[in-house]
C-alpha positions, 0 to 999 in steps of 0.5 A: 512510537505506539501510534507510529505502530499503529500507523504501521498496522494500519496502512499495511491493512489498507495497503492488502485491502487495496491491492485486493482490490487492484487483483480482482480489477485485473481478473475481471478485465481478464475475464472480459478479454477472453469472452470478447470473441464470443460477442458482436461489433455492438456487444464489443465496443460496449465491453470496451467502453467496461473495460476503459472505466475498469481500467480507469479504477484500476489506476485510481486504485494504483496512486491509493496504493502508491500514497499508502506506501509512501506513508508506510515509507516515512512511519519506517524512517521514523520508526528508524530515527527513534530506535536510533534515539533510544539507542543513543539515550540508553548508551548515554544512561549506561555510560553515565552509570559506569561512571557512577560506578 
């Protein structure tokens, strides 16, 4: 259970770091788009290529965070199941101790 808690903590930190990358990338694209009016056609073509690369990077990052959240979900289910099992064991032990007394 301790390993599971460590995994949950690490995955949470990973998710935060990945979403920080998403926010930074989206902000960078927004800045490029806002500046587009000031560029020549040749510069705009170059800028569009940069934006396409950034969008692909954001998509890759979104897949990473998606995978992390699925792993978080699995760990959470594991924690819930473990808690249920512990609860059953404790209830069983209390029931046995009541019978002994």
